[in-house]
C-alpha positions in Angstrom: 15.0 5.5 -3.7 12.3 6.1 -6.3 8.7 4.7 -5.6 6.4 3.5 -8.4 2.8 2.7 -7.8 0.9 0.2 -9.9 -2.2 1.6 -11.5 -4.2 -0.6 -9.1 -2.4 0.7 -6.0 -3.1 4.3 -7.1 -6.8 3.5 -7.6 -7.1 1.6 -4.3 -5.5 4.6 -2.5 -8.0 7.0 -4.0 -10.9 4.7 -3.4 -10.1 4.1 0.2 -9.4 7.8 0.9 -12.8 8.8 -0.8 -14.6 6.2 1.3 -13.1 7.5 4.6 -13.8 11.1 3.6 -17.4 10.2 3.1 -17.5 8.5 6.5 -16.0 11.5 8.3 -14.6 14.7 6.8 -10.8 14.8 7.0 -10.4 11.1 7.6 -9.5 10.5 3.9 -6.6 12.9 4.2 -5.5 11.2 7.4 -5.5 7.9 5.6 -3.4 9.3 2.8 -1.0 10.9 5.3 -0.5 7.5 7.0 0.2 5.9 3.6 2.7 8.7 2.9 4.5 8.0 6.2 4.5 4.3 5.5 6.0 4.8 2.1 8.8 6.9 3.6 9.5 4.1 6.1 9.6 1.5 3.4 12.0 3.7 1.4 14.3 4.1 4.4 14.2 0.4 5.4 12.9 -1.6 2.5 13.8 -5.0 3.9 12.5 -4.4 7.4 9.0 -5.8 6.8 8.0 -9.4 6.5 7.5 -11.3 3.3 3.9 -11.8 2.2 4.5 -14.1 -0.8 7.7 -14.7 -2.8 9.5 -11.4 -3.1 6.5 -9.3 -2.0 6.7 -7.7 1.3 3.9 -6.2 3.5 3.7 -3.1 5.6 0.7 -3.0 7.9 -0.8 0.5 8.6 -1.2 1.3 12.2 -4.5 3.3 12.3 -6.3 1.7 9.3 -7.0 -1.9 8.4 -4.8 -1.8 5.3 -1.5 -3.2 4.2 0.9 -2.0 1.6 2.3 -4.8 -0.6 5.5 -3.9 -2.4 8.6 -5.4 -4.0 12.2 -4.2 -3.9 13.4 -3.7 -7.5 16.9 -2.7 -8.7 16.4 1.0 -8.7 13.0 1.5 -7.1 10.3 0.3 -4.7 7.2 -1.0 -6.6 3.9 -0.6 -4.7 1.8 -3.5 -5.9 -1.4 -2.8 -3.9 -2.9 -1.0 -0.9 -5.2 -3.7 0.3 -7.8 -3.8 2.9 -6.7 -6.4 5.5 -10.0 -8.1 5.8 -11.2 -8.5 2.3 -10.2 -11.3 -0.1 -6.6 -11.3 1.2 -4.9 -12.7 -1.9 -6.9 -11.0 -4.6 -3.9 -9.1 -5.9 -1.8 -12.2 -6.8 -3.6 -12.9 -10.1 -3.6 -9.3 -11.4 -1.7 -8.3 -14.5 0.5 -5.4 -13.3 1.3 -4.0 -16.7 
């Protein structure tokens, strides 16, 4: 199944990876790799993770305090956000995803 990232999710992924890379060389790439593995699991089992709000599901990363919020669409998985788990938990709800 195809995966489409919102422009916000792409930016959040890059911002978090850059932050981790500044903290410790190589950590940003480890963060991206964990996100890649998570996306593969979501694609394989899209309904396995709990519902966050309405039709939006969440996948919690194991080694980083982030969650991937996504929706299951007709022909693809839509990644809404890659959100830090401890910062303004529902900030993504009011965003315009276009």
